[in-house]
BAFI-3210 file (N, C-alpha, C; in Angstrom, 3 decimals, decimal comma, padded with zeros to 6 digits):
// residues 160
n [1|2|3|4|5|6|7|8|9|10|11|12|13|14|15|16|17|18|19|20|21|22|23|24|25|26|27|28|29|30|31|32|33|34|35|36|37|38|39|40|41|42|43|44|45|46|47|48|49|50|51|52|53|54|55|56|57|58|59|60|61|62|63|64|65|66|67|68|69|70|71|72|73|74|75|76|77|78|79|80|81|82|83|84|85|86|87|88|89|90|91|92|93|94|95|96|97|98|99|100|101|102|103|104|105|106|107|108|109|110|111|112|113|114|115|116|117|118|119|120|121|122|123|124|125|126|127|128|129|130|131|132|133|134|135|136|137|138|139|140|141|142|143|144|145|146|147|148|149|150|151|152|153|154|155|156|157|158|159|160]
n.u [102,031|099,757|098,273|099,812|099,594|096,872|096,814|098,328|096,621|094,443|095,567|096,106|093,478|092,289|093,949|093,486|090,785|090,929|092,464|090,680|088,433|089,169|088,512|085,864|086,228|087,897|086,171|084,294|085,981|086,527|083,986|083,541|085,670|084,964|082,601|083,665|085,179|083,149|081,927|083,956|084,048|081,826|080,836|080,981|078,772|078,589|076,179|073,662|072,648|070,052|069,627|072,135|075,172|077,180|080,367|081,853|084,483|085,892|084,539|085,199|087,948|088,060|086,816|088,670|090,915|089,999|089,718|092,403|093,538|092,198|093,195|095,895|095,646|094,712|096,946|098,707|097,616|097,927|100,736|101,344|100,203|101,872|104,144|103,653|103,905|102,865|101,360|100,526|099,084|096,945|095,864|095,064|093,088|091,158|090,613|089,413|087,093|085,846|085,252|083,302|081,248|080,780|079,944|077,560|075,973|075,690|075,359|076,407|079,720|082,651|083,840|086,119|088,454|088,054|086,725|088,721|090,801|089,929|089,430|091,949|093,508|092,395|093,014|095,829|096,420|095,502|097,168|099,843|099,905|099,970|098,768|098,092|097,416|096,906|097,559|095,383|096,725|098,808|097,363|096,313|098,732|099,795|097,856|098,210|100,851|100,524|098,854|100,601|102,685|101,211|100,454|102,962|103,652|101,524|102,019|104,426|103,500|101,901|099,293|098,324]
n.v [089,158|087,700|089,724|090,398|088,029|088,039|090,293|089,422|087,431|089,016|090,589|088,565|087,745|090,079|090,470|088,087|088,444|090,663|089,504|087,577|089,030|091,078|092,112|092,960|094,910|096,641|097,568|098,900|100,866|102,382|103,426|104,901|106,683|108,145|109,288|110,852|112,640|114,018|115,135|116,783|118,609|120,107|123,247|124,975|127,058|128,127|128,265|126,410|123,213|121,213|118,307|117,323|116,007|118,041|119,777|119,649|119,676|117,965|115,569|115,182|114,803|112,424|110,681|110,826|109,715|107,088|106,281|106,362|104,324|102,113|102,242|101,696|099,051|097,796|098,083|096,587|093,971|093,574|093,651|091,422|089,370|089,521|088,271|085,620|082,300|080,864|078,616|079,066|081,383|080,426|078,703|080,653|082,008|079,966|079,613|082,046|081,855|079,728|080,945|082,798|081,079|079,796|081,984|082,555|080,364|080,484|078,715|076,019|074,605|076,174|074,883|075,088|073,738|071,169|071,982|073,620|071,793|069,913|071,570|072,723|070,465|069,724|072,048|071,979|069,649|070,337|072,527|071,613|069,034|066,824|065,009|066,418|066,162|067,993|067,736|068,197|069,363|070,650|072,556|074,136|075,004|076,474|078,507|079,720|080,635|082,531|084,372|085,148|086,441|088,529|089,899|090,811|092,566|094,357|095,482|096,800|098,648|100,196|099,571|098,600]
n.w [115,483|114,670|113,502|111,266|109,780|109,225|107,612|105,419|104,442|103,761|101,748|099,870|099,317|098,226|096,000|094,577|093,987|092,251|090,201|089,217|088,476|086,822|084,233|084,531|086,541|085,144|083,150|084,795|085,804|083,486|082,931|085,294|085,111|082,861|083,826|085,862|084,367|083,066|085,308|086,211|084,174|084,568|085,555|088,629|090,102|092,563|093,702|095,416|094,215|093,972|096,078|096,583|098,032|100,114|099,913|097,320|096,271|097,978|097,491|094,789|095,063|096,538|094,735|092,643|093,891|094,346|091,676|090,896|092,458|091,394|088,787|089,279|090,181|087,851|086,209|087,762|087,543|084,785|084,650|086,251|084,720|082,520|083,388|083,256|081,903|078,714|079,308|081,947|081,543|080,031|081,938|083,859|082,419|082,132|084,800|085,413|083,839|085,134|087,541|086,791|086,053|088,514|090,061|088,791|089,434|092,229|094,326|096,434|096,927|095,655|092,607|090,946|090,318|089,071|086,735|085,510|085,277|083,332|081,062|080,720|080,117|077,632|076,158|076,283|074,861|072,294|071,786|072,141|071,236|072,870|075,697|078,880|082,031|084,698|088,181|091,023|093,120|091,771|090,292|092,381|093,448|091,277|091,162|093,683|093,354|091,299|092,577|094,655|093,217|092,157|094,494|095,357|093,269|093,493|095,994|095,453|093,568|095,136|095,822|098,185]
ca.u [102,166|098,439|097,857|100,534|099,001|095,585|097,099|098,732|095,408|093,647|096,248|095,845|092,062|092,071|094,660|092,750|089,564|091,304|092,870|089,520|087,394|089,865|087,785|084,710|086,741|088,403|084,994|083,790|086,936|086,325|082,720|083,747|086,584|084,160|081,703|084,481|085,524|081,945|081,743|084,989|083,751|080,711|081,287|080,247|078,409|078,538|074,798|073,276|071,895|069,392|069,889|073,412|076,037|078,052|081,799|082,132|085,929|086,253|083,979|086,019|089,238|087,833|086,572|089,934|091,761|089,469|090,081|093,843|093,772|091,736|094,164|097,083|095,323|094,659|098,349|099,265|097,155|098,604|102,135|101,376|099,933|103,032|105,184|103,212|104,140|101,630|100,583|099,864|098,083|095,772|095,310|094,384|091,871|090,183|090,262|088,459|085,821|085,244|084,732|082,059|080,249|080,451|079,160|076,233|075,197|075,452|075,093|077,419|081,123|083,307|084,449|086,906|089,560|087,630|086,462|090,002|091,594|089,446|089,654|093,386|093,981|091,977|093,811|097,215|096,495|095,383|098,300|101,145|099,791|100,067|097,893|098,709|096,384|097,533|096,948|094,710|097,762|099,508|096,473|096,312|100,069|099,871|097,003|098,883|102,010|100,046|098,390|101,796|103,334|100,323|100,580|104,259|103,561|100,577|102,723|105,382|102,750|101,212|097,865|097,958]
ca.v [088,084|087,375|090,843|090,266|086,904|088,501|091,224|088,608|086,795|090,078|090,911|087,452|087,758|091,221|090,194|087,027|089,055|091,460|088,581|086,876|089,949|092,219|092,700|093,668|096,109|097,536|098,202|099,850|101,970|103,221|104,144|105,885|107,705|108,999|110,053|111,850|113,660|114,834|115,874|117,817|119,607|120,914|124,394|125,177|128,468|128,571|128,154|125,021|122,539|119,996|117,787|116,611|116,117|119,205|119,577|119,080|119,475|116,760|114,432|114,993|114,254|111,019|109,955|110,760|108,751|105,757|105,994|106,101|102,990|101,143|102,283|100,968|097,627|097,321|097,965|095,458|092,722|093,465|093,288|090,039|088,497|089,533|087,390|084,230|081,515|080,613|077,598|079,677|082,327|079,613|078,298|081,803|082,254|078,943|079,902|083,157|081,326|078,927|081,894|083,347|080,010|079,603|083,134|082,464|079,337|081,020|077,665|074,977|074,937|076,434|073,707|075,549|072,833|070,183|072,706|074,041|070,597|069,356|072,521|072,873|069,247|069,857|073,118|071,523|068,670|071,073|073,442|070,934|067,714|065,733|065,142|066,842|066,307|068,520|067,304|069,255|070,072|071,535|073,677|075,003|075,589|077,513|079,616|080,413|081,329|083,712|085,327|085,667|087,406|089,694|090,627|091,514|093,691|095,305|096,204|097,689|099,699|101,016|099,241|098,305]
ca.w [114,507|114,138|112,654|109,994|109,066|108,715|106,533|104,270|103,913|103,144|100,494|098,952|098,930|097,344|094,747|093,873|093,457|091,085|089,136|088,669|087,998|086,239|083,099|085,083|087,215|084,098|082,559|085,793|085,848|082,308|083,126|086,360|084,607|081,984|084,687|086,560|083,379|082,887|086,550|086,260|083,152|085,043|086,337|089,872|090,169|093,947|094,163|095,672|093,158|094,411|097,420|096,553|099,195|100,085|099,759|096,000|096,071|098,725|096,756|093,594|095,496|096,902|093,481|091,921|094,606|094,030|090,287|090,830|093,019|090,392|087,689|089,740|090,201|086,469|085,795|088,525|086,932|083,487|084,927|086,742|083,570|081,615|083,930|083,151|080,693|077,968|080,019|083,100|081,033|079,692|083,230|084,455|081,646|082,526|086,200|085,349|083,322|086,208|088,528|086,240|086,148|089,934|090,522|088,196|090,151|093,565|095,312|096,529|097,110|094,374|092,015|089,817|090,010|088,074|085,495|084,930|084,965|082,066|079,976|080,512|079,435|076,230|075,556|076,171|073,780|071,027|071,641|072,119|070,631|073,843|076,845|080,132|083,059|085,908|089,442|091,769|093,882|090,841|090,004|093,568|093,531|090,253|091,579|094,786|092,789|090,565|093,592|095,330|092,321|092,068|095,766|095,354|092,326|094,073|097,066|094,798|092,882|096,133|095,887|099,583]
c.u [100,827|097,941|098,524|099,943|097,659|095,795|097,513|097,505|094,529|094,253|096,014|094,422|091,772|092,730|093,940|091,477|089,872|091,736|091,661|088,520|087,965|089,076|086,582|085,154|087,286|087,233|084,391|084,681|086,708|085,046|082,901|084,658|085,829|083,217|082,460|084,849|084,346|081,697|082,737|084,703|082,609|081,247|080,386|080,012|078,413|077,146|074,456|072,417|071,329|069,802|071,194|074,220|076,934|079,496|082,158|083,616|086,396|085,751|084,777|087,360|089,117|087,625|087,866|090,896|091,308|089,841|091,562|094,182|093,341|092,697|095,423|096,838|095,275|096,072|099,007|098,880|097,826|100,071|102,253|101,153|101,139|104,168|104,873|103,625|102,814|100,739|099,841|098,852|096,802|095,072|094,500|093,079|090,791|089,707|089,237|087,096|085,095|084,619|083,402|080,936|079,824|079,618|077,741|075,357|074,794|075,056|076,258|078,828|081,778|084,032|085,306|087,958|089,180|087,397|087,773|090,816|091,215|089,753|091,133|093,942|093,619|092,822|095,244|097,375|096,403|096,634|099,624|101,101|099,975|099,217|098,692|097,592|097,076|096,802|096,274|095,713|098,523|098,650|096,420|097,655|100,234|099,054|097,683|100,100|101,590|099,570|099,593|102,509|102,510|100,408|101,878|104,228|102,643|101,221|103,676|104,678|102,003|099,721|097,406|098,455]
c.v [087,764|088,475|090,732|089,137|087,307|089,445|090,478|087,961|087,819|090,464|089,816|087,498|088,897|090,978|089,134|087,589|089,880|090,568|087,968|087,816|091,181|092,880|093,495|094,971|097,126|098,282|099,238|101,090|102,927|104,049|105,236|107,016|108,680|109,872|111,156|112,977|114,588|115,699|117,022|118,933|120,529|122,062|124,549|126,670|129,007|128,478|126,691|124,468|121,243|119,582|117,003|116,865|117,332|118,807|118,962|118,824|118,205|115,513|114,134|114,358|112,785|110,174|109,778|109,764|107,330|105,344|105,649|104,717|101,919|101,092|101,506|099,464|097,051|097,132|096,779|094,133|092,515|093,062|091,841|089,066|088,430|088,638|085,918|083,594|081,333|079,609|078,207|080,738|081,582|079,156|079,439|082,106|081,228|079,166|081,037|082,689|080,520|079,839|082,473|082,319|079,806|080,755|083,095|081,456|079,810|079,952|076,696|075,519|075,172|075,192|074,055|074,545|071,835|070,833|073,049|072,836|070,031|070,294|072,708|071,657|069,294|070,895|072,656|070,542|069,359|071,916|072,716|069,521|066,551|066,050|065,550|067,083|066,725|068,013|068,490|070,048|071,053|072,753|074,659|075,713|076,717|078,734|080,419|081,187|082,615|084,786|085,949|086,720|088,688|090,535|091,424|092,727|094,773|096,130|097,221|098,878|100,618|100,767|098,965|099,413]
c.w [113,860|113,195|111,282|109,155|108,463|107,537|105,275|103,622|103,201|101,794|099,452|098,427|097,955|095,990|093,925|093,249|092,216|089,923|088,440|087,998|087,310|085,112|083,578|085,751|086,209|083,443|083,509|085,851|084,679|082,425|084,180|085,911|083,696|082,798|085,409|085,606|083,140|084,115|086,631|085,269|083,572|085,880|087,553|090,045|091,588|094,542|094,391|094,531|093,713|095,812|097,462|097,811|099,031|099,873|098,404|095,756|096,780|097,999|095,498|093,957|095,847|095,654|092,704|092,568|094,319|092,607|090,167|091,379|092,022|089,208|088,058|089,769|088,788|085,937|086,487|087,889|085,579|083,667|085,390|085,588|082,635|082,111|083,694|081,830|079,959|078,688|081,206|082,675|080,671|080,974|083,849|083,727|082,001|083,956|086,252|084,853|084,388|087,257|088,055|086,369|087,599|090,468|089,978|088,942|091,530|094,585|095,328|096,677|095,746|093,860|090,821|089,394|088,922|086,715|084,784|084,484|083,594|080,907|079,675|079,760|077,949|075,508|075,303|075,008|072,409|070,753|071,406|071,541|071,580|075,069|078,081|081,133|084,347|087,153|090,118|092,597|093,003|090,523|091,178|093,708|092,512|090,656|092,688|094,299|092,077|091,548|094,304|094,487|092,246|093,340|095,781|094,441|092,889|095,191|096,460|094,131|093,873|096,229|097,313|100,487]
res [x|x|x|x|x|x|x|x|x|x|x|x|x|x|x|x|x|x|x|x|x|x|x|x|x|x|x|x|x|x|x|x|x|x|x|x|x|x|x|x|x|x|x|x|x|x|x|x|x|x|x|x|x|x|x|x|x|x|x|x|x|x|x|x|x|x|x|x|x|x|x|x|x|x|x|x|x|x|x|x|x|x|x|x|x|x|x|x|x|x|x|x|x|x|x|x|x|x|x|x|x|x|x|x|x|x|x|x|x|x|x|x|x|x|x|x|x|x|x|x|x|x|x|x|x|x|x|x|x|x|x|x|x|x|x|x|x|x|x|x|x|x|x|x|x|x|x|x|x|x|x|x|x|x|x|x|x|x|x|x]
***
């Protein structure tokens, strides 16, 4: 039972990380994919070249597997985002911005809730013409719901 609980928490943590840092991971994926394409285009003469690690075929296979997992995660995040209402999409965007700000400070306890609460209220008023101040419990609930959906999609896609 304890192992399953730990696995659920690990899945939540990984999914949350991908949700928050998807753009950064997407950019890394594109760079790595380009590097892999260049590596694949290089012909191997059978002669040793420099002090690189041996087993070039194994290294290519590992790199290709890593790229495939990242591709699946990118698709998972896109699928999860497509299930969200406009309100939750806006919430997620503010949540991502708060994460960037918190990572830049590198001190103190994460304070994404206050940041998102204010920005979401402003966005809602501009978008719908009326004020909507979400409670902290609602923000946490929305975040947990988005992470749960992402975990389910990730499992279905084979990310775990």
